[in-house]
C-alpha positions, 0 to 999 in steps of 0.5 A: 883731230880731237872734238872741240869742247868748251865750257864755263865753270861758274861758281855758285855764290849768288846771282845768276850774273848776266856776264855768266850768260855772255861767257856761256853764249859764246862757248857754246857758239864756238863749240856747236859751230865746229860740232863740238860739246859744251860743258857747265863745270861748277866751281863751289870750292870758295866755301865762304861765299857759297849760297845755297839753290845758287847753282839751279839758279844758274842751270835755269838762266842758262835753259831760259836763254837756251844756251844748253850744255851736254855735260854738267853736274846736273845731267851728268857725262862721261867725265863726272863729277862735274862739281868741283867740291866732289873731286877734291881727291884729284886736286890733292894727288895733283898738287902732291905731284906738283910738290914731289916734282919741285915745282911746288912746296909747302907754306906754313905762314899764317895770315899775320906774318903774310899781312907783315910781309906785304906791309913791309914789301908796301913801305919799300914801294916794292910789289907785294908778293910772297918772300918764299921763306917756306921754300927753304925749310928742310925736309926734316922741318916740313915733315914735323910741322906736317906730323904736327898738323900745323896749318898750310898751303902749297904753293906754285914755285914759279921761274925766276925769270921766264917768258911765257907765250902763247897765241890768243884766239882773240888777242894775238900773240901774248907774252908775260914774264914769270918775275912778274908774278907771285908763288901762287897758291894751289891748295888752300889750308881748308883742303880746297884748291885754288882757281888755278890748280882746279881749273887746269886739273878739270879741263885736262880731265874732261878734255877741254880743247878751247878755254874761252874766259874773260880778259881778266884771266890773261895774267893768270894764263903763264901760270895755267901754262905752266902747270900743263907743261909740269903735269906733261899736259897737252895745252888747250888753246886760249881766248880771252873775251872783253868783259862787259862794261857800263855805260861809263866803261867801268866793269859791269857789276850790281854795285851799278847795274842790274846783273842777275839774269832772273832779273830780266825775266822778271822784268819781262825781257824776252829770252832771245831778244836778250840773247841776241843783244848778248851776241852783239856784245863784242861781236859784229854779224859780217851783214851789219845785222842787229836781229837774228836767230841763235843758229845764224849766230853759231853759223856766222860767228867766228873768233876774228870778228871778236873785239878786244875792248869792253863792250857797253852793256846799254839798257836802252839798247837792250829795250830797243831790241826787246821791242823790235821782237815785241813787235816784229819777231814774235806773232801775235800768238807768241807774244800773247803766251809770253805775256800769260805771266805777266797778266794781273790776276783781274785781267779779262783774259778773254779780251786778251786777242782785242787787247794785245794788237792795240798796245803791241807797238807800245810795249818795250817789255812783257811787264809793260803789259799792266800799265798799258791796259789797266784802264780796259779792266779798272775804273781809274781815279778821274779828277775835274782838271784832267777832264778840261783841257787847256783853253777849255771851260768846264761848260765846253767839256761838259759839251763835249761829253754830252754830244759824245755820249748822244752819238755813242747811244745811237748804236747798238751792241752789234753795231759797236765798230770803231770806225763807224762810231769814230766817224759819227763822233768826229763828224758831230765835233766838226759840225760845231766848230770845236777843237778836236784836240781838246773834244777828243782829249776830254773824251779820251780821259773820260773813257779811259782816266788817261791822256795816252791810251791805244786808238781812242775808238778801238779802245771803246769797242773793246770796252763795250757800250755799257762800259763806255757809257757808264765811264761817260756819264761818270765823268759827266758827274765829276764836271758837274760837281 
């Protein structure tokens, strides 16, 4: 039995798409489940949309998500080259073989001719397709046009009325009649192959055993099966994955979503959490788990548990999962390491071990660290209105702060312990019959500048005596103004 080999073949035309990671993950899992190899091949034949540097962005994104490949244009392998622009000779040879066998033909129609053809067909309410006018050119006429250097493409000659079928590993038995298909262009006028020729030649040459790709390629699969047959090559098995959807069930695209993998990295999503979430899009764990490791996913993965309908990429669910990883999966040391690149330049890193436990439960992404902790190291703007809770007078708020200052001044730095300070201040509040909610709100705002913070006295302990009292005296001054 041949070794299982899967691949993805992204195009370096811009961003590293979240859909690329999704496809890579399932190809990787299937290959490793069966002790096989996962390959990354670069399809860079669309030269109009080619973006310099985009290829490296794809590799970086996959490495960040821990979806490594064993062969590719960046690391080489036994079937190099893995970049289509470096394989043009192979496609030219394959296309010529199809022409010689009568399965393909030269087409010299220009864009204006094709546009006019399409317009006429639409006017007759016909499905637009090539009308094969160049199929009937004589050998002498073809030779003359080629000798004159006339621009041309090579088209596949599609059988007129033939049923092409295959057993899809996700969708079961699928069949399509060739009368529904056009004579597909295989080689473009610029000498580059289209996807259809390139993917078949590459998958054969690289011994790909399982083609796991998006459902948008189902209608193209009969063309690919025919090409395998025309070349006399062994067919791989096909599996067509459901495409990611927006919450409104439309296809996930950059017009409606942030679909760039680097975006999620920059916004503070944990790689393992994002990958874990992608595992659950279109597949379910047999024990109905939400949180699991990559190794566990590979062990549990089967095509039988794949769904056919497009899963929804729900940012709220991803946020939930990312928060779970922050709170429950990462150790405190791991979390602090992850946070390093998100700390602002003025963050007091020596206080990180004291601050992180206070905000851990409120972190949704790593990038939240600044907004949740800025009051520890910055003096935030303070207003009189913020210091006076509802149904509280200015004089009452001043009394709240005065009593808090008096109680906190009793503690030395060595005795600056949250539980002891809270007991003393709370007792002083209760002894005066004050409303605890109003009292502690004034104290919280006076110390932090915010109405919502980590536990107040844990915060005061981290801030220290000098900074805490300085802020409270500043708040008193604002109330007295």
